[in-house]
C-alpha positions as CSV (number, residue, x, y, z in Angstrom):
1,M,-201.3,-23.6,162.1
2,A,-201.9,-27.3,162.6
3,K,-200.3,-29.0,165.5
4,H,-198.4,-32.2,164.9
5,G,-198.9,-35.3,167.0
6,K,-196.4,-37.0,169.3
7,K,-195.4,-39.6,166.7
8,F,-194.6,-37.0,164.1
9,L,-192.6,-34.9,166.5
10,A,-190.6,-38.0,167.7
11,A,-189.8,-38.8,164.0
12,Q,-188.9,-35.1,163.3
13,A,-186.5,-35.1,166.2
14,K,-184.4,-37.7,164.3
15,V,-183.8,-35.2,161.5
16,D,-181.3,-32.4,161.7
17,L,-183.4,-29.6,160.2
18,G,-180.4,-27.4,159.6
19,R,-178.5,-30.0,157.5
20,L,-178.6,-30.9,153.8
21,Y,-178.2,-34.7,153.6
22,T,-176.8,-36.7,150.7
23,P,-179.4,-38.7,148.9
24,K,-178.1,-42.0,150.3
25,E,-178.2,-40.6,153.9
26,A,-181.7,-39.3,153.4
27,L,-183.0,-42.6,152.0
28,S,-181.4,-44.5,154.9
29,L,-182.9,-42.2,157.4
30,I,-186.4,-42.3,155.8
31,R,-187.1,-45.7,157.5
32,E,-186.4,-44.3,160.9
33,T,-188.8,-41.4,160.3
34,S,-191.7,-43.5,159.1
35,F,-194.2,-44.2,161.9
36,T,-197.3,-45.5,160.0
37,K,-198.4,-49.1,160.6
38,F,-198.8,-49.6,156.8
39,D,-196.0,-49.7,154.2
40,G,-195.7,-46.0,153.5
41,T,-194.8,-44.4,150.2
42,V,-191.4,-42.6,149.8
43,E,-191.9,-39.3,147.9
44,V,-189.5,-36.7,146.4
45,H,-190.5,-33.1,146.3
46,L,-188.7,-30.5,144.2
47,R,-188.8,-26.7,144.2
48,L,-187.9,-25.7,140.6
49,G,-186.6,-22.5,139.2
50,V,-189.2,-22.2,136.5
51,D,-192.3,-20.0,136.0
52,P,-195.2,-22.4,135.1
53,R,-197.4,-19.5,134.0
54,H,-195.3,-19.6,130.8
55,A,-196.0,-22.6,128.5
56,D,-192.3,-22.7,127.5
57,Q,-191.3,-23.3,131.1
58,M,-193.5,-26.2,131.9
59,V,-191.8,-29.4,133.2
60,R,-193.6,-32.5,132.3
61,D,-192.5,-36.0,131.5
62,V,-192.6,-39.7,132.5
63,V,-190.1,-42.1,133.9
64,V,-190.1,-45.8,134.4
65,L,-188.5,-46.5,137.8
66,P,-186.1,-49.5,137.6
67,N,-187.4,-51.0,140.9
68,G,-191.1,-50.2,140.4
69,L,-193.3,-48.6,143.0
70,G,-194.1,-51.6,145.1
71,K,-197.8,-51.5,144.5
72,T,-200.4,-53.1,142.1
73,V,-201.2,-50.6,139.4
74,R,-204.7,-51.0,137.8
75,V,-204.7,-50.0,134.1
76,L,-207.7,-49.0,132.1
77,V,-207.4,-48.8,128.3
78,F,-209.8,-47.0,126.0
79,A,-209.5,-49.0,122.7
80,Q,-211.6,-51.0,120.3
81,G,-211.1,-53.7,117.7
82,E,-207.5,-54.9,117.5
83,G,-206.4,-52.3,120.2
84,A,-208.9,-53.8,122.7
85,T,-207.5,-57.3,121.9
86,L,-203.9,-56.2,122.3
87,A,-204.8,-54.4,125.6
88,R,-206.4,-57.5,127.0
89,E,-203.5,-59.7,126.0
90,A,-201.0,-57.3,127.5
91,G,-202.7,-57.5,130.9
92,A,-204.9,-54.4,131.1
93,D,-207.3,-54.7,134.1
94,H,-210.1,-53.0,132.2
95,V,-210.8,-52.3,128.6
96,A,-213.4,-49.6,127.7
97,A,-214.4,-50.4,124.2
98,D,-218.1,-49.3,124.1
99,D,-220.4,-46.5,125.2
100,E,-221.7,-48.6,128.1
101,F,-218.2,-48.4,129.8
102,I,-218.0,-44.7,129.0
103,Q,-221.3,-44.1,130.7
104,K,-220.1,-46.1,133.7
105,I,-217.2,-43.7,134.1
106,Q,-219.4,-40.7,133.6
107,G,-221.4,-42.0,136.5
108,G,-218.3,-41.6,138.7
109,W,-216.6,-45.0,138.5
110,T,-212.8,-44.6,138.7
111,D,-211.5,-47.9,140.1
112,F,-208.2,-47.6,138.2
113,D,-204.8,-45.9,138.6
114,V,-203.8,-45.3,135.0
115,A,-205.8,-44.6,131.9
116,I,-204.4,-45.2,128.4
117,A,-206.2,-44.5,125.1
118,T,-205.7,-44.9,121.4
119,P,-206.2,-41.8,119.2
120,D,-209.5,-43.1,117.6
121,M,-211.1,-43.3,121.1
122,M,-210.2,-39.7,122.2
123,S,-213.5,-38.2,120.9
124,K,-215.3,-40.4,123.4
125,V,-212.7,-40.0,126.2
126,G,-213.1,-36.2,125.8
127,R,-216.5,-36.4,127.3
128,L,-214.9,-37.7,130.5
129,G,-212.8,-34.6,131.2
130,R,-214.8,-33.6,134.3
131,V,-214.4,-37.0,135.9
132,L,-210.9,-37.9,134.9
133,G,-209.3,-34.5,134.7
134,P,-209.5,-33.6,138.4
135,R,-208.1,-37.0,139.3
136,G,-205.1,-36.8,137.0
137,L,-206.4,-39.7,135.0
138,M,-207.1,-38.1,131.7
139,P,-205.1,-39.7,128.8
140,N,-202.7,-37.2,127.2
141,P,-200.3,-37.4,124.3
142,K,-197.6,-35.4,126.2
143,A,-197.7,-37.9,129.1
144,G,-197.4,-40.8,126.7
145,T,-200.9,-42.2,127.6
146,V,-202.4,-41.6,124.1
147,V,-200.7,-44.2,121.8
148,Q,-201.2,-46.2,118.7
149,A,-202.7,-49.7,119.3
150,S,-199.3,-51.3,118.5
151,D,-197.8,-49.4,121.4
152,L,-200.3,-50.5,123.9
153,P,-198.4,-53.6,125.2
154,R,-195.4,-51.5,125.9
155,V,-197.2,-48.7,127.7
156,I,-199.3,-51.1,129.7
157,N,-196.2,-53.1,130.9
158,E,-194.4,-49.9,131.8
159,S,-197.4,-48.6,133.8
160,K,-197.5,-51.8,135.8
161,A,-193.8,-51.9,136.2
162,G,-193.4,-48.5,137.8
163,R,-194.2,-45.8,135.2
164,V,-194.5,-42.4,136.9
165,E,-195.8,-39.2,135.3
166,F,-194.5,-36.0,136.8
167,R,-195.6,-32.4,136.2
168,V,-194.7,-29.1,137.8
169,D,-197.6,-27.5,139.6
170,K,-198.6,-23.8,139.5
171,T,-196.4,-23.0,142.4
172,A,-193.2,-24.4,140.7
173,N,-193.2,-27.5,142.9
174,L,-192.9,-31.1,141.6
175,H,-193.9,-34.2,143.5
176,A,-193.4,-37.9,142.8
177,P,-193.4,-41.3,144.5
178,I,-190.2,-43.4,144.1
179,G,-191.1,-46.6,146.1
180,K,-192.1,-48.0,149.5
181,I,-190.5,-47.8,153.0
182,S,-190.0,-51.5,152.8
183,F,-187.6,-51.1,149.8
184,D,-183.9,-51.7,150.4
185,P,-182.2,-48.2,150.5
186,D,-180.1,-49.2,147.5
187,K,-183.2,-49.8,145.4
188,L,-184.7,-46.6,146.5
189,Y,-181.5,-44.8,145.5
190,V,-181.7,-46.4,142.0
191,N,-185.3,-45.1,141.7
192,F,-184.3,-41.7,143.0
193,T,-181.4,-41.5,140.4
194,A,-183.7,-42.5,137.6
195,F,-186.3,-39.8,138.6
196,M,-183.7,-37.1,139.0
197,D,-182.2,-37.9,135.6
198,A,-185.6,-37.6,134.0
199,V,-186.3,-34.3,135.7
200,K,-182.9,-32.9,134.5
201,K,-183.6,-34.0,130.9
202,A,-187.0,-32.4,131.1
203,R,-185.5,-29.0,131.8
204,P,-187.1,-26.4,129.5
205,S,-184.8,-24.4,127.3
206,A,-186.4,-21.2,128.5
207,S,-185.4,-21.9,132.1
208,K,-182.6,-19.6,133.3
209,G,-180.6,-19.7,136.5
210,T,-180.8,-22.5,139.1
211,Y,-183.1,-25.2,137.8
212,I,-183.5,-27.4,140.9
213,K,-183.6,-25.2,144.0
214,R,-184.7,-27.6,146.7
215,V,-185.0,-31.3,147.1
216,T,-186.9,-33.0,150.0
217,I,-187.5,-36.7,150.6
218,S,-190.3,-37.8,152.9
219,S,-192.5,-40.8,153.7
220,T,-196.3,-40.9,154.0
221,M,-197.2,-38.6,156.9
222,G,-193.5,-38.4,157.9
223,P,-191.3,-35.3,158.2
224,G,-189.3,-34.0,155.2
225,I,-185.6,-34.6,154.9
226,Q,-183.7,-31.9,153.1
227,V,-181.3,-33.1,150.4
228,D,-178.3,-31.2,149.0
229,P,-179.6,-30.2,145.5
230,N,-176.1,-30.4,144.0
231,Q,-175.5,-33.9,145.2
232,A,-179.1,-34.9,144.2
233,Q,-178.2,-34.0,140.6
234,Q,-174.9,-35.8,140.7
235,T,-176.4,-39.2,141.6
236,E,-174.7,-42.2,140.1
237,V,-175.6,-45.9,140.4
238,K,-172.5,-47.9,141.2
């Protein structure tokens, strides 16, 4: 078992490991437990009462965080013709409209955070599965990243504003960023509320029993802070 350093142990000492905090308490405490020199990311980790081995119990969706993620999001769009023009006008950082750009990505270039594609480009994008898939960058209709050309401006703007895709993993856990340590706790709370609402709405009809079993909030490299699951689901922006 890996040993933790002095900074982590000092931060962990500020957390009552036997207590379930309210969301606002946890988000206020998160600043005190962050010890990185850079502006760390605040993350939410959920343990769900679903069995991801069954297709009808998958939890996957997207949410646009009201206060963004506090970082610059680089967007690549696979489109041609009118779609490419709309993508550039909407502020896409890169537009892959030809085979030369496809080959560049096949060579390992992935200098972007979000990939969006129009349906007519998916036959070419499909060749990039080995490069984009493992990095979570493959455009997918279920994630809302395969859209008609007319929808590109909206999706590009959402991606840059704080659009987060979440998906339960094979161990029934779900992880997502909700902002930065430098954010005001109230802004983090609004983002947390939006995220939790999206997860609740994404509950599969086949899920029985307790849906959200455990909620933990942490910062980059920092200790986890346990949140009361019931209160986490009753969040309300006032």
